[in-house]
LUMTITOR-997219 format. One record per residue: residue in one letter; x, y, z of N, C-alpha, C, O in turn. Coordinates in steps of 0.2 Angstrom, whole numbers, plus 5000, padded with zeros to 4 digits. Example, Ala and Ser with C-alpha at 12.3 -4.5 7.8 and 13.67 -1.06 7.14 Angstrom:
BEGIN
a506649725039506249785039506649845039507149835042s506449895035506849955036506450005039506750065040
This chain:
BEGIN
x486338655384486638695382486538745376486538715371x486338795376486238835371486938825365487538835366x486638815360487138805353487638855353488138845350x487538925356488138965356487939015362487639075361x488238995368488139035374488539095374489039115372x488039145377488339205377489139215380489439265378x489439165384490039175386490539165380490939215379x490439115378490739105370490839165365491339175362x490139195364490139255361490539305362490839335357x490539315368490939385369491639355370492139395369x491939295372492639275372492839275364493339305363x492439255360492539245352492739305349493139305344x492239365351492339425349493039455351493439475347x493039455357493739495360494239465358494639505355x494439395357495039365356494939375349495439415347x494639365344494739365338494939445335495339445330x494639495337494839555336495639565339496039595335x495739545345496439535346496939495342497439515341x496639445339497039405335497039445329497639465327x496639475326496739515319497339565322497839565319x497139615326497739645326498339625327498839655324x498539565333499239545333499439495328500039485328x499139465323499339435316499339475312499539455306x499139535311499039575304499839565300499739575294x500439565304501039565300501039485297501239475292x500839455300500639385298500139375290500339345285x499639405291499239405286499639445280499539425274x500039485281500439535277500839475274500739465268x501339445277501739405275501539355270501839345264x500939325273500539265269500439295261500639265256x500039365262499939395256500439405250500439405244x501039425254501639435250501939385248502239395242x502039315251502239265248501739235243501939215238x500939235244500639215238500939255231501139225226x500839325232500839365227501539355224501639375218x502039335226502739315224502639255220502939255214x502239205223502239145220501839155213502039115208x501339195213500939195208501239235202501139225196x501739285204502139325200502539275195502539275189x502939225199503339195196503139125193503439095189x502539095195502339035194501439045190500939045193x501439055184500839075182500339025183499739035184x500538965183499938905185499838915192499338875194x500138955196499838965204499339025204499139035209x499139065199498839125199498139115201497839065198x497839155204497139155206496839185212497239215216x496239185213496039215221496539205227496939165228x496439255230496839235237496539205243496839185247x495939195243495539165247494939125242494739135237x494939075248494439015243493838995250493938995256x493338975247492638975251492538905250492738865245x492138875256491938815255491238815259491238845265x490738785255489938775260490238725266490438675265x490138765273490038705278489338725283488938765282x489438675288488838685292489038705300489438675303x488538735301488638765309488038785313487738835313x487838735316487138755320486638735314486038765315x486738695311486238665306486238715300485938695295x486538775299486538825294487138815289487738805292x487138835283487638825278488038905278487738955278x488638895279489038965278489738955272489838905270x490039015271490539015268491239015271491539065273x491538955273492138955277492738975271492738955265x493039025276493639045272494239035272494439035278x494739025268495338985268495639025263495339055259x496439025265496939045260496939005255497038945256x496939025249496838965243497638925242498138965241x497638865243498138815242498238785236498738755235x497638785233497638745225497638775220497238825219x497938755215498038795209497338795205497038745206x497238855202496538875200496238815196495638805196x496738765190496538725186496238665191495638635190x496538645196496238605201495638615204495238565206x495438675205494838705207494338705202493738685203x494438715196494038725191493838655189493338645186x494338605189494138545188493638505191493338465189x493538525197493138495202492438545204491938525208x492438595200491838635200491238605199491138565194x490738605203489938585202490038525207489438505208x490538495209490538465215490538485222490938545222x490338465227490438495234491138505235491538455234x491338565237491938585239492138555245491838565250x492738535244493138505250493838495249494038445247x494238535250494838565247495338515250495838495246x495138485256495638435261495738385256496238355255x495238355253495438295248495838295242496138245240x495938355240496538365235497138385237497738385234x497138415243497738435246498338385247498938395248x498038325249498438275251498938255244499438225245x498638285239499138255232499538335232499238385231x500338325233500538375233500638425226500638485226x500538385220500538405215499838465212499938505208x499338445217498838505217498838565220498538615219x499538555225499538625227499938685224500438675220x499838735226500338795223500938805227500938765233x501338835225502138825228502138855235502438825240x501738925237501438945243501138895248501238895254x500538865244500238815249500638755252500338725256x501238735247501538675250501938695253502038655258x502438755254502938765257502738815262503138815267x502238855264502038885269501438885271501538895277x500838885269500138875270499938825274499738825280x500038765270499838695273500338675280500038665285x501038685278501538645285501338695291501538675296x501138745291501038785297500238795298500038835303x499838785295499138795296498738865295498338895298x499238895290499238965289498538985285498139035285x498338925281497738935277497138945279496638965276x497038915287496538935290496439005294496039015298x496939055293496939115296496239145295495839155300x496039165288495539195287494839175290494339215290x494939115292494139095298494139145305493639135308x494539175306494539215311493939285309493639315314x493939295302493339335300492639295300492039315301x492739225299492239185301491739185308491139185308x492239205314492239195319491839275322491339275326x492139325318492039385320491239385317490839405321x491139375311490439375308489839325313489239335312x490139285317489639235322489439185315488839185314x489839145312489739105307489939035312489738975312x490539055316490738985320491039025326491039085326x491338985331491639005337492338995337492538955332x492839015341493538995342493638925342493938895337x493238895347493238825349492638775349492138795352x492638735345491938685345492238635340492738635338x491638585338491838545331491938575326491538625325x492338565321492638595315491938575311491638515311x491938635307491238625303491438595297492038605294x490938545295491038495289490438515284489938535285x490738475277490338505273489638455273489638405276x489038485269488438475270488338395270488038355274x488638365265488638295263488838255269488338225272x489538265273489638225278489338245284489338215289x488938295285488538305291487938265290487538245295x487738255284487138205283487238145284486738115286x487738115283488138055283488138045292487937995295x488438095294488438085302487938085305487938055311x487238115303486638115307486238055305485738045307x486438025299486137955298486437895302486137845302x487037915307487237875311486937885318487137855323x486637935318486337955324486638015328486338035333x487238055326487538095328487338165325487438195320x486938205329486538265326486838325329486538375329x487438335333487638385336487838435330487638495331x488238425325488438475322487838515318487938565315x487238495318486638545317486338575322485838615321x486538565329486438595336486738635339486538675343x487538635338488138675340488438715335488538695329x488638765338489138815334489838765332490138745336x489938765326490438745324491238805326491238865327x491638755326492438805329492938805325493038755322x493338855324493938875322494638805325495038775320x494638785331494838735333494438705337493838715338x494738655340494438595344494738555346495338545345x494438505351494838445354495238405350495838395351x494938385345495138335339495738365336496038325333x495938435336496338475331497038475336497638485334x496838475342497538475348497738395348498138385352x497438355346497738285348497938265340497538245336x498638265339498938265334498938175332499138145337x498838155327498638085325498038055325497937995323x497438095327496838075328496538085320496338145319x496438035316496138055309495438015307495138025302x495237965312494737935310494037965312494037985318x493637965309492838005310492637995318492438035323x492737925318492337905326492837945331492537975335x493537945330493937985335493638055336493638085342x493538085330493338165331492738175335492638215338x492238115333491538115335491638125343491338165347x492038055345492138055352492238125356491938145361x492838145353493138205357492638255355492738295360x492238275351491938325350491338315355491038365358x491138245357490438245362490838255368490638295373x491338235368491538255376491638315378491538335384x491838355371491938445373491338465375491138505379x490738435369490138465371489738445378489438485381x489838395380489738375387490038405393489638425398x490738425392491038465397490638535397490438555402x490538565391490338625389489638635394489538685398x489138585393488538575396488538575403487938575406x489038565407489138555413489438595416489638595422x489738665412490138715415489838785416489438815412x490038805422489738885421490138915417490538895413x490038995418490339045413491039035413491339025408x491339045419491939045421492338985418492838995414x492038905421492438845418492438845410492838825407x491838875406491838865400492338915397492538895391x492538985399493039015398493738985398494138985393x493838955404494438915406494538845401495138835399x494038805399494138745394494338785387494838765384x493838835384494038875377494838875377495238855373x495038935383495638965384496238895382496638895378x496038855387496438795388496638745379497238725377x496038745376496138715370496438775365496838755361x496338835366496638885361497338885362497738895357x497738875368498338875371498638815367499138825363x498338755368498538705364498538695358499038665356x498238725354498138745347498838795345499038795339x498938835350499538905348500138845348500638845344x500138805353500638755353500838715346501438705344x500338685344500238635340500438675333500838645328x500238745332500338785326501138795327501438785322x501438805333502238825333502538775332503138785330x502338705331502738655330502838635322503338605319x502338675318502438665311502238605309502538585304x501938555312501738495311501038475305500738415305x500938535301500438515296500638465290501138425290x500338485286500438425278501338445277501638495276x501638385277502338395274502338335268502038285267x502738375264502838335256503638335255503838315250
């Protein structure tokens, strides 16, 4: 299977544009919450967006996220490979908006819709990992993150409670195998089913809780 089939490209562009329109009030709400937080709490001030280098089809790109970490936390880790998730587990590292609004509802991931529109990633696929993690996975014989386009969501993200990398790998490989056996219509149905399950996960607000 092509690392980014034409069917997925068309689906990604169409749904991403629709999501940007439908979710524009939510983007505005997040921006307002972050602005209010930065006005009241000086230590939470900083850029709205945060970028991390990730891998998709073997290429590095800047993954976009709403910033959840305080600027001093980011500055303390500058020079190292960016991976905010490792620091987000400690609630003291988070801004108020990150702790109370963004992380519980996965809203920090919304800007990645722009990554999808730019062609950096797909709506559905294996989540993009940092370069060092991809290299470690390749050393174990799993090369699919260098061959297939990464996803905003994927089969592992709709399986609440899957935390081990081995579990993620098994789910990713099963999804890619199903994609390779699917025709255009079946591929659309598969991706739409995962997107719908993602919506249900988001609606439950089962992200990080402190």
